[in-house]
C-alpha positions as CSV (number, residue, x, y, z in Angstrom):
1,M,149.0,132.5,61.5
2,E,147.1,135.6,60.5
3,G,144.8,138.0,62.4
4,R,144.8,139.0,66.0
5,L,145.8,135.6,67.2
6,G,148.8,135.6,65.0
7,V,149.8,139.1,66.3
8,L,149.5,137.9,69.9
9,R,151.5,134.7,69.3
10,D,154.3,136.7,67.7
11,S,154.3,139.2,70.6
12,L,154.5,136.4,73.1
13,A,157.5,134.9,71.2
14,Q,159.3,138.2,70.7
15,F,158.7,139.9,74.0
16,P,158.4,137.2,76.7
17,T,159.2,139.6,79.6
18,D,156.8,142.4,78.5
19,A,154.4,143.6,81.2
20,R,151.5,142.8,78.9
21,V,152.3,139.1,78.7
22,P,149.6,138.0,81.1
23,N,146.9,139.8,79.1
24,W,148.3,138.5,75.9
25,L,148.2,134.9,77.3
26,W,144.6,135.5,78.4
27,E,143.4,136.9,75.1
28,S,145.3,134.2,73.2
29,G,143.7,131.5,75.2
30,I,140.2,132.9,74.5
31,L,140.9,133.0,70.8
32,M,142.4,129.5,70.8
33,L,139.2,128.2,72.5
34,A,137.1,130.1,69.9
35,H,138.9,128.9,66.8
36,F,140.9,125.7,67.8
37,S,139.0,124.0,70.6
38,S,139.0,120.9,68.5
39,V,140.8,120.3,65.2
40,D,139.8,117.5,62.9
41,G,142.8,115.4,62.0
42,S,142.1,115.7,58.3
43,S,141.6,119.5,58.4
44,P,144.1,122.1,57.1
45,A,144.7,123.2,60.7
46,A,145.8,119.7,61.8
47,D,149.4,120.4,60.7
48,F,149.5,123.4,63.1
49,A,148.1,121.3,65.9
50,K,150.5,118.5,65.3
51,H,153.5,120.8,65.5
52,H,152.4,122.4,68.8
53,P,152.2,119.4,71.2
54,D,152.1,121.6,74.3
55,E,148.9,123.2,73.0
56,F,147.1,120.2,71.5
57,A,146.5,116.6,72.5
58,W,145.7,114.0,69.9
59,S,142.7,111.7,70.5
60,Q,142.9,108.6,68.4
61,P,139.2,107.6,69.0
62,D,138.0,111.0,67.8
63,G,140.6,111.4,65.1
64,A,141.1,115.0,66.3
65,Y,143.3,117.3,68.3
66,F,142.0,119.0,71.3
67,Y,143.3,122.3,72.7
68,T,145.0,121.8,76.1
69,R,144.3,125.4,77.3
70,Y,148.1,125.9,77.3
71,Q,147.9,129.7,77.4
72,F,145.7,129.7,80.5
73,R,148.0,127.2,82.2
74,E,151.0,129.3,81.5
75,L,149.2,132.4,82.8
76,V,148.5,130.6,86.1
77,R,152.0,129.2,86.3
78,R,154.0,132.3,85.5
79,F,151.7,135.0,87.0
80,P,149.7,133.4,89.9
81,S,149.0,136.7,91.5
82,H,147.7,138.4,88.4
83,D,144.1,139.6,88.3
84,R,143.4,137.1,85.5
85,A,145.0,134.1,87.2
86,D,141.8,132.8,88.7
87,D,139.9,133.4,85.5
88,A,142.5,131.4,83.7
89,A,142.5,128.7,86.3
90,Y,138.8,128.3,86.0
91,R,139.2,127.8,82.3
92,L,141.4,124.9,83.2
93,A,138.5,123.3,85.0
94,D,136.4,122.8,81.9
95,P,135.4,119.2,81.1
96,V,138.1,117.2,79.4
97,E,137.3,116.6,75.7
98,G,138.3,113.6,73.6
99,G,139.0,110.0,74.4
100,E,136.6,107.5,75.9
101,C,135.7,106.5,79.5
102,E,134.4,103.1,78.4
103,G,132.0,102.7,81.3
104,Y,134.6,103.5,84.0
105,V,132.7,105.7,86.6
106,P,135.7,107.5,88.1
107,C,136.6,108.7,84.5
108,Y,133.2,110.3,84.1
109,I,133.6,112.1,87.5
110,E,137.2,113.2,87.0
111,Y,137.2,114.2,83.4
112,R,133.8,114.4,81.8
113,G,132.5,116.0,85.0
114,A,135.8,118.0,85.3
115,F,136.2,117.2,89.1
116,R,140.0,117.0,88.8
117,G,140.3,120.5,87.4
118,L,137.6,121.9,89.7
119,N,139.2,120.5,92.8
120,A,142.6,121.9,91.8
121,F,141.0,125.3,91.1
122,L,139.2,125.3,94.5
123,A,142.4,124.3,96.3
124,R,144.3,127.1,94.7
125,F,141.7,129.8,94.6
126,P,139.2,129.1,97.5
127,K,138.0,132.7,97.7
128,S,137.6,133.3,93.9
129,E,134.4,134.7,92.6
130,Y,134.0,131.4,90.7
131,A,134.4,129.2,93.8
132,G,130.6,128.9,94.5
133,E,129.9,127.8,90.9
134,A,132.9,125.5,91.0
135,V,131.6,123.8,94.2
136,G,128.2,123.3,92.5
137,R,129.9,121.7,89.5
138,A,132.1,119.5,91.6
139,N,129.1,118.3,93.6
140,D,127.3,117.6,90.3
141,A,130.3,115.7,88.9
142,F,129.8,113.1,91.7
143,T,126.0,113.1,92.1
144,S,124.9,113.2,88.5
145,N,127.3,110.4,87.4
146,L,126.5,108.2,90.4
147,A,122.8,108.8,89.9
148,D,123.2,107.7,86.3
149,A,125.1,104.6,87.4
150,L,122.2,103.8,89.8
151,A,119.6,104.4,87.1
152,H,121.4,102.7,84.3
153,P,123.7,100.0,85.8
154,D,124.2,98.3,82.5
155,G,125.7,101.4,81.0
156,F,128.7,101.5,83.4
157,E,131.1,98.5,83.3
158,T,133.4,99.5,86.2
159,L,132.3,101.3,89.4
160,S,135.7,101.1,91.3
161,P,134.2,102.3,94.7
162,Q,137.7,102.6,96.2
163,T,138.7,105.1,93.5
164,V,135.5,107.1,93.9
165,D,136.1,107.1,97.6
166,S,139.6,108.5,97.2
167,L,138.2,111.3,95.0
168,L,135.7,112.1,97.7
169,K,138.5,112.2,100.3
170,A,140.4,114.6,98.1
171,Y,137.3,116.8,97.8
172,S,136.9,116.7,101.6
173,A,140.5,117.8,102.1
174,T,139.9,120.8,99.7
175,A,136.6,121.6,101.5
176,A,138.4,122.1,104.8
177,R,140.1,125.2,103.3
178,L,137.0,126.8,101.8
179,P,135.0,129.6,103.4
180,D,132.3,128.4,105.8
181,S,129.4,128.9,103.4
182,L,131.0,126.9,100.7
183,R,132.2,124.2,103.1
184,A,128.7,123.4,104.1
185,K,127.6,123.2,100.4
186,T,130.6,121.0,99.6
187,Q,129.8,118.7,102.6
188,A,126.2,118.3,101.5
189,G,127.4,117.2,98.0
190,I,129.9,114.7,99.6
191,D,127.3,113.2,101.9
192,S,124.9,112.8,99.0
193,A,127.6,111.2,96.8
194,R,128.6,108.8,99.6
195,Q,125.0,107.6,100.1
196,M,124.8,106.8,96.3
197,L,128.2,105.2,96.3
198,D,127.2,102.9,99.2
199,S,124.0,101.9,97.4
200,L,126.0,101.1,94.3
201,A,128.6,99.2,96.2
202,R,125.9,97.0,97.8
203,A,124.4,96.4,94.4
204,H,127.8,95.5,92.9
205,P,129.7,93.7,95.6
């Protein structure tokens, strides 16, 4: 691999204990997102993706590889107290690309709406500068998808209210550890989502 990304990857391989590793991981992740966020299975870069399974996940329905944000995950795992750790963790809370939800409401909430990543981020970095935005996105993961299910019931084959309820309970547990201002915002989102879930459950007993 050529260019700045190639230099960074070589440096990470040759000098794994260097003090600059966290910054190298951050910059590598940004460049990977910019150039390899998704890789068509028939493109010249597919061979690179295929031989780096930690960094790419294959999606059969899409016929493509998707970057797993591996460098950001490594930064958080290896350097949880670094200044870039919460930046990297928030990158892990992007919506999951690839695959199909096939009308399964919890999938749209957890993955397309990125609730799973957002909840993990808030649990680990409750006082991050990104926490307020993360709460707004997590609330929206529930309310927007449940609102869509109410408005277009034929477009969602499986509601699974018990699974959605378990996600809301997980969110409530995380909310208990958030600062007061964010806790109130989180609870408002949870209350709204529960009202919609109850309406859906009554419509689809």
